C-alpha positions in Angstrom: 2.2 6.1 -25.2 2.1 9.7 -24.0 3.0 10.5 -20.4 1.6 13.8 -19.0 3.6 15.1 -16.1 1.6 16.9 -13.4 3.3 19.0 -10.8 1.1 19.5 -7.7 0.9 22.4 -5.2 -1.7 23.5 -2.7 -3.5 26.0 -4.9 -2.9 24.7 -8.5 -1.4 22.1 -10.7 0.9 22.4 -13.7 0.3 19.9 -16.4 2.7 19.2 -19.3 -0.1 19.0 -22.0 0.7 18.7 -25.7 0.2 22.4 -26.3 2.6 23.3 -23.5 2.5 23.5 -19.7 -0.8 24.7 -18.4 -1.6 25.9 -14.9 -5.0 24.8 -13.5 -6.6 25.5 -10.1 -6.8 22.8 -7.5 -10.6 22.7 -7.6 -13.2 20.4 -9.0 -13.6 22.7 -12.0 -9.8 22.7 -12.5 -9.7 18.9 -12.3 -12.5 18.7 -14.9 -10.7 21.0 -17.2 -7.5 18.9 -16.9 -9.4 15.7 -17.7 -11.0 17.4 -20.8 -7.5 18.5 -22.0 -5.8 15.2 -21.6 -5.2 13.4 -25.0 -6.7 10.0 -25.5 -4.5 7.1 -24.2 -2.3 9.4 -22.1 -0.9 8.4 -18.7 -0.6 11.0 -16.0 2.5 11.0 -13.8 2.3 12.5 -10.3 4.7 12.5 -7.4 3.7 11.1 -4.1 4.1 14.5 -2.3 1.6 14.4 0.5 -2.1 15.3 0.8 -2.3 18.0 -1.9 -2.6 15.5 -4.8 -5.1 13.2 -3.2 -8.3 14.9 -4.6 -6.8 15.1 -8.0 -5.7 11.4 -7.8 -9.3 10.5 -6.8 -10.7 12.5 -9.7 -8.4 10.7 -12.2 -9.3 7.3 -10.9 -13.0 8.2 -10.9 -12.7 9.2 -14.6 -10.8 5.9 -15.3 -7.7 7.9 -16.3 -4.5 5.9 -16.1 -2.1 7.4 -13.6 1.3 6.7 -12.1 2.4 7.8 -8.7 6.2 7.9 -8.5 8.7 8.3 -5.7 9.9 11.9 -5.4 13.4 10.6 -4.6 13.5 8.7 -7.9 12.5 11.8 -9.8 15.1 13.9 -8.0 17.9 11.5 -8.9 16.6 11.4 -12.5 16.8 15.2 -12.6 20.4 15.1 -11.3 21.3 12.5 -13.9 20.1 15.1 -16.5 22.3 17.8 -15.0 19.3 20.1 -14.5 20.2 23.4 -13.0 16.8 25.0 -12.5 13.7 23.9 -10.7 10.3 25.4 -11.3 6.8 24.1 -11.3 6.8 24.1 -15.1 10.1 22.3 -15.5 9.0 19.8 -12.8 6.0 19.0 -14.9 8.1 18.4 -18.0 10.5 16.3 -16.0 7.7 14.0 -14.8 6.7 13.5 -18.5 10.3 12.6 -19.4 10.5 10.3 -16.3 7.4 8.4 -17.4 8.6 8.0 -20.9 12.0 6.6 -19.8 10.9 4.3 -17.0 7.2 3.5 -17.8 6.3 3.2 -14.1 3.5 0.9 -13.0 0.0 2.2 -12.9 -1.4 3.3 -9.6 -4.2 1.2 -8.1 -6.6 3.1 -5.8 -6.7 1.8 -2.3 -9.9 0.5 -0.7 -11.9 3.2 1.1 -11.8 1.4 4.4 -8.0 1.0 4.2 -7.5 4.7 3.5 -9.8 5.7 6.3 -8.1 3.4 8.8 -4.7 4.6 7.8 -5.9 8.2 8.5 -7.2 7.1 11.9 -3.9 5.4 12.7 -2.0 8.5 11.7 -4.2 10.6 14.1 -3.7 8.1 16.9 0.1 8.3 16.5 -0.1 12.1 16.6 -2.2 12.0 19.8 0.1 9.5 21.4 3.0 11.8 20.7 1.1 14.8 22.2 0.3 12.8 25.3 3.9 11.8 25.8 5.0 15.4 25.5 2.4 16.5 28.0 3.4 13.8 30.5 7.0 14.9 30.2 6.0 18.5 30.8 4.0 17.4 33.8 7.0 15.6 35.2 9.0 18.8 34.8 6.4 20.8 36.6 6.4 18.5 39.5 10.1 19.1 40.0 9.5 22.8 40.7 9.4 23.8 44.4 6.5 26.2 43.5 4.4 24.4 40.9 1.8 26.6 39.2 -1.7 25.3 40.2 -3.3 26.7 37.1 -0.8 25.0 34.8 -1.1 21.7 36.7 -4.9 21.7 36.5 -5.0 22.5 32.8 -2.4 19.8 32.1 -4.3 17.2 34.0 -7.6 18.1 32.2 -5.8 17.9 28.8 -4.3 14.5 29.7 -7.7 13.2 30.7 -9.2 14.3 27.4 -6.3 12.8 25.4 -6.6 9.5 27.4 -10.3 9.2 26.4 -9.6 10.1 22.7 -6.7 7.6 22.5 -8.8 4.8 24.1 -11.8 5.6 21.7 -9.5 5.6 18.6 -7.8 2.3 19.6 -11.1 0.6 20.2 -12.6 1.8 16.9 -9.5 0.8 15.0 -9.6 -2.7 16.4 -13.3 -3.1 15.8 -13.1 -1.9 12.2 -9.9 -4.0 11.5 -11.8 -7.1 12.7 -14.8 -6.2 10.6 -12.7 -5.7 7.4 -10.0 -8.4 7.8 -10.7 -10.2 11.1 -9.3 -13.6 9.9 -6.0 -12.0 8.9 -5.9 -10.0 12.2 -6.3 -13.2 14.2 -3.8 -15.2 12.1 -1.1 -12.5 12.5 -1.4 -12.7 16.3 -0.6 -16.4 16.3 3.0 -15.4 15.5 5.1 -15.1 18.7 6.3 -11.5 18.7 3.3 -10.0 16.9 0.7 -8.5 19.2 -2.5 -6.5 18.3 -0.6 -3.2 17.7 1.9 -4.8 15.3 -0.8 -6.9 13.6 -2.8 -3.7 12.9 0.3 -1.9 11.6 0.9 -4.8 9.2 -2.6 -4.9 7.9 -2.5 -1.1 7.2 1.0 -1.0 5.8 1.1 0.7 2.4 -1.4 -1.0 0.1 -2.1 -3.6 2.8 0.0 -6.7 3.6 -2.1 -8.8 1.2 -1.3 -6.5 -1.7 2.5 -7.2 -1.7 3.4 -9.8 -4.4 6.0 -11.4 -2.2 7.7 -11.2 1.2 10.7 -9.5 -0.3 8.6 -6.6 -1.4 7.1 -6.3 2.1 10.5 -6.4 3.7 11.8 -3.7 1.3 8.7 -1.5 2.1 9.6 -1.6 5.7 13.3 -0.7 5.0 14.5 -3.9 6.6 16.4 -5.2 3.6 20.2 -4.9 3.6 22.0 -2.2 1.5 25.4 -3.4 0.2 28.2 -0.9 -0.6 30.9 -2.3 -2.7 33.0 -0.9 -5.6 36.0 -2.5 -7.3 38.5 -4.3 -5.1 39.1 -1.6 -2.5 35.6 -0.4 -1.4 34.0 -3.0 0.9 31.4 -1.3 3.1 29.6 -3.2 5.8 26.0 -4.0 4.8 23.5 -1.8 6.6 19.7 -1.5 6.6 18.4 0.5 3.7 15.8 2.3 6.0 14.1 3.4 2.8 10.6 2.6 3.8 7.9 2.8 6.6 9.9 3.9 9.7 6.9 3.3 12.0 6.4 -0.3 10.9 10.1 -0.9 11.1 10.2 0.4 14.7 7.3 -1.7 15.8 8.7 -4.9 14.2 12.0 -4.2 16.0 10.1 -4.0 19.3 8.4 -7.3 18.4 11.8 -8.8 17.7 12.8 -8.6 21.3 10.0 -11.1 22.2 10.4 -13.1 19.0 14.1 -13.8 19.7 13.2 -16.0 22.6 9.6 -17.2 22.0 9.5 -17.6 18.2 11.5 -20.8 17.3 12.6 -19.7 13.8 13.5 -16.2 15.0 15.3 -17.6 18.0 17.4 -19.9 15.8 18.2 -17.0 13.5 19.2 -14.7 16.3 21.5 -17.2 18.0 23.1 -18.1 14.6 23.8 -14.5 13.8 25.2 -13.6 17.2 27.4 -16.7 17.1 28.8 -15.4 13.8 29.8 -12.1 15.5 26.9 -9.8 14.6 26.0 -7.2 17.2 22.7 -7.7 19.1 21.0 -4.8 17.3 21.9 -6.1 13.9 20.6 -9.6 14.8 17.4 -8.0 16.1 16.9 -6.2 12.8 17.3 -9.5 11.0 14.7 -11.0 13.3 12.3 -8.1 12.6 12.7 -8.9 8.8 12.0 -12.6 9.6 8.8 -11.6 11.5 7.6 -9.6 8.5 8.4 -12.6 6.3 6.3 -14.9 8.5 3.5 -12.4 8.7 3.3 -12.2 4.9 3.3 -16.0 4.6 0.6 -16.4 7.2 -1.7 -13.9 5.3 -0.8 -15.1 1.8 -1.4 -18.8 2.7 -4.4 -18.0 5.0 -3.2 -20.2 7.8 -2.2 -19.9 11.4 1.5 -19.8 12.4 3.3 -23.1 12.6 6.2 -23.0 15.0 7.8 -26.1 13.5 7.6 -25.0 9.9 11.3 -24.0 9.8 12.2 -27.5 11.0 10.2 -29.1 8.2 12.0 -27.0 5.6 15.4 -27.9 7.1 14.6 -31.6 7.1 
């Protein structure tokens, strides 16, 4: 099987084709020329490097061209293992071809249109929430001045009013569309103590969607809530820590939910008390509770059932 590495930038792509690396424009015509030049049975290899590759990825899927989307960190470590000393767009394209040949990564599955659009809306909502917090903090600073500027104060209040309306509209539309697309899962997730509407929505929009993870371990790893062990020989014994290689936003939301789950969720409360009794710090125990919450969420969605607070007792008996 031939792997064709494609390095992506804003204006063009460099493809490691059989005749050598070719540079094509990031346009519909450039994508069509790339598809025409690909050999039969080839698999394209792209890095997940932000928005510049999305249109090319959509064109490849539309043409039913097999494509892999790989983690840039994995490719970087592979380049280091090859002792590479130079980095250009052309060498990156060749490197991606070699990476595909060595590791044979899994083929990329296109996400549902509704999932992609809701993820974009969620990202915009997070951006607006950050802007609103920054403006509120600036307003607090203005009010401390003995001579507050009336023009600045008026402009700030008007902008905050506009942002409040935009945030409310986006939150409402997100909830409505989430209920329309996966209303049953949205309701089931909220039966878990510690999972509210915001966390439930984040779980449904996580990566390829919570249902797409083959198991709860993959979901926990995606959120970066799995432990990372550091041991070597008989002398190096590092303390296990969270990997944090994953969705930081989902991890933070689950950590917030863990504060409620450690008292209201029976299985999580038992886990928290057991870990604290063993000497773990409160924050470490809360991280374990966050991982347990995600495990429960995956089970609720995978089994299509509401949360059973006594399920952990049935397992223990």
